[in-house]
Structures are given as structure tokens and as C-alpha cells.
N, C-alpha and C positions, 0 to 999 in steps of 0.2 A: 473754353470751347475745345472740342475733342479733335485730336489728330488721329485719323483712321487709315488703316491699310486693309484693303479687300483682296483676297486671294481666291481665284477661281479659274480653271482652265477652259471654261466655256465662255467665249468672248461675249455672246449676247447676254448671258446671265451676269457676267461681270459688269458690262456696260449698264444694265438696268439697276444693279445694286449700287453702283457708283452714282448714278443719276439720283436715286432715292436718298442716298446718304448726303450728297451735296445739297439737296433741297431742305435738309433738316437744319434749323437754325442753331442747333447745339453742336454742329460739326464745323470745325474751322477748315480742315483740309481732309480730302479723301483721295488716296492714291490706290492704284490697282496693280496687281501682279498676276501674270498669266499661268503661273505654276508654282509649286511649293519651293523649288530652288530659287527662283527669282524673289519670292516672298521672303525666304530666309536671308538672302543677301541684303534686302532692304531692312529687315529686322536687325541684322547684324550691325548695320550703321547706327540704328537707333540705340542698340544696347551699348555701343562704344561711347556715344555721347551722353547717354543717360536720359531719364525722363525730362529733365529740364533743358536738354540740348536742342540745337536747331533741327536735328534730324529725329527728335523723339517721336514715339508713337504711343498713344494711349491704349488703343484696342486694335486687335486684328479680327476681321470677319473672315472665317475660314470655311471654304468648301471641304467636304470630307473625301469624296472620291476624285482623285487626280492622278495622272500618270506619275510613276516614280513614288516619291514620298506623298503620303496622304495627309489630310488635315490633322488627323489624330497623331501622326508621327511628328508633325510640326509642333503641336501642343505639348507633346511629351518632351521634345527638345527644349521648349521654352520653360517648362517647369523646372529645369535644372539651373536656371539663372536666378540671381537674387532679386532682381527688379524687372521682371518681364512685363510686357504689355498684357492687358486683359484679353480674353479670347471669347468670341461669340461664334458658334458653328452655324453655317448656313448650308443646308443640305436637302436633297430630295428624299432622303432615307430616314425613316423613323427609328430604325433598329440600333442606333449608336448612342442613344440618350444616356445609358448607364455609363458607357466609357466617357462621355462628356462630363457626367457628374463626377467621376473619379478624377478627371483632369481639372476640376474646379472651373469649368466654363461658366461664364456669367449667364449665357442664354443659349437656346437651341432653336433656331428659326427654320421652318420647313419651306421648301420651294413648292410652287411659285411664291415668291416673297410678296406679301401684302404690305402696302404702305403703313397701315396702322400697326401691324405686328412688328415691323422693323422699327417703327418709332418707339414702341415699348422697349425693345432691346436697347436702343440708343439711350432711352431714359434711364434704364438700369445701369448702364455703363457710366453715364454722366453723374448719377447719384453716387456711385462708388468712387469715382475719381475725385469728386469735390466734397464728399461728406467727411473726409478725414484729413488731418494735417500730417499723417504718417507718410514717410517717404515712399512707401510702396503700397498703393491701394490694393486691397485684396477682397475677393468676393466672400460673403458669408457662406457657411456651409449650406448647401442646397441639395435637393433630391428631385429628379425629374418625375413629373406626373402627367398623365394624359387627361385632357379636358376637351371633350368634343372633337377629337382628332388633332388637337394642338398640344404640343409638348410644352409644359410650363415648368418652371423651377420653383419648388416650394422650400422656404427657409426652414431648416431643421428647428430653429428656435420657436417656430409657430406650432410645432407638433406637441400635443399634450400626451398622447400615448399611441402605441402601435399594437395592432391585434393580429395574431397569426391566422393565416388562411392557407395552410399547406405550404407550397413553395412561394406564396405571395404574402404580403402584409398589408393591412388596411391602416392608413395613417389618419388619426383623428385630430382635427384642429378646432378652434372655436367657431369656424364657419362651415364645417362640413368634413367629409372624409374622402380619401383617395386610395385606390388599390394599386399597389406597385408589385412588380415581379422580383421581389427580394425576400428571402427567408428572414424570419424574425431573428434567428441566431446570428445572421450576418449584420443586421442593424444593431444588435446588442454589442457586438465587437466594435463596430465603427463608432457608436455613440456613447460608449462607456465614459469617455473623457468629457462628454458634454452633459453629464448628470443624468443619463437614462439608466434605469435599473430594472432588472427582470423581477417581477413580482409573482409570476405564474407562467406555466408553459405557454399560455396563450397571450400574455400581455407584457409589454415593455413600456414603462412609464417615466416621464420626465419628473425627476424628484421635486423640482421647484413648482410643479403644477399640482402636487398633492395638497389638498385643502384639509383633509381629515384622515386620521387613522382610527379605525373602529375595531374594538374587541367585543365579540358577542358570543359568550360561551367559549367554545374552543375554536371559533372561526374568526379570521382577521380579514378586514376589507379596507379599502381606501376610497375616498371620494375625490374625483378629479372633475372639477366643474360640477355639472349636474349628473355625472355618471358614477355609479358605485361599481368597483372592481374587486373581485375576490383575490386574496393573497394566499398562496399555497403555504402549507406548514414549512416546507423546505426553505422558502424565502422570507418567512415572517420575521424571524429574529434579526436577520441581516438588515431588512428594511427598517425595523424599529431602531436599530443602532444608527443607521444612516440618518434617519429623521431626527433623532435626538442630538446627534453631533451637529447637524445642520442648524437646529434650533439653538444650540448652545454656542455655535460659532458666529 
């Protein structure tokens, strides 16, 4: 069961959040802090004892806009520790999802908090804490996407390819696509280590999701699931080399 700290400077919002958290059967304890400074003091005790200690905390539910230090400031400070608690942002503002993504937040819940949406965030945390025997549970790399006004986090490993749309990119998965306000060049830099390769000025593809490489005359293309994507001449040789090395390794 989870040990939770909720940090929010608005007393009614904090009270409601704690009420919902304590009603969840996956939560063992839920403490509250009325500002970032108080929250950091409590987190400091948890870090001193470690995750297995009596004062350990598994996850911090953080408001973003607070006097003094913001929730983003707190998350940046936690990122400097070897074994910090997981972070879920709870905020009335949609515009900080990208910063949350960069800070490896597990989820991003919008106010007013709905019981079902909070339960989904708790489930994600619970799965991460208990799915691995590693000493420091860590969230898989994710990217925030908007679905009907709700910010959800999409696992990068679920993305087959990304398509350029000016300053945006459309992310294609087996179950649909999502438009995000991130240039394809930025995703190329971020995801190179995860096996994504540029095959065209318009497409970035997960190497592991390429099913076929086709040569037709002077044209090269790949098949990703049911989709055929053109490979530019500039990228064709490099892509062939990568696929051959992967097949041979």
C-alpha cells in the first residue's frame, strides 16, 4: 500500500484531495502539507530514512501554483536525489504538461479533481512501485497528450512513428494518433537513445516497429504495421545499415 504526501496551499482543495486519497484502498497513509516549504521538510525526513524507513513516502501529489516555491520547483529539487518519491501534479492549469513530462512526472491531474481520474493516477503509481524489485521505482518515459480536455501520459514505447506537422508532431500508436506541440526535431534528439530514427523530413520511426524495408527502383520505403512510409535518399543508407545491424545482432 502507498504512503502519500499531498502538497497544496489551498486548504479546501487539500482537504478534498486527502479525503479522496484516504478512501482509495491502495493508499496506506495520506499526509498533507499547506505549502512547498512544509512539503520539502516532510520529504526531507523521508529521504533521510529511505523508502523502506518509517517516514518513507512513495509519491507526492503536488499543486503547481503555490506561494514561494512552486510544485515544479519541488519536483526539480527531488530530481537531484538518487531515490526520490514519485511525483503526480494536481493543478488547475493545463499549460505545464510539457514541464511535467521533462520532470518525469507519473501523471498530471487537472482540478477540479474527479474521483475516477485520481484513482487512475493512484493505479499508475501503485503499478510502478510494485512492478519492479529495483530499489528505486521509476516511471517509464512518457509524453503528455490531450484527450477530450484531459491530459494523459502516453508511453513512448507505445509509439510506432511520429509525423511532422510544422511546430507540432502527430504520434501514431496501434490504437490511434495524438497531436502534440513539439517539433519533430526535438523528439528526434530526445528519443534517439530509445531506437527512434529519422527516415524522412516528415517522419521519425521506432526502429523496432519496422516490419519491412522495400526497394522499388530508386525509391525506398518501410512498412510500419499497416502503413507504408517513404524513406528519403538522404536517410536510406543509414537506415539500411541500422536494420542490418539490428537483424545481425
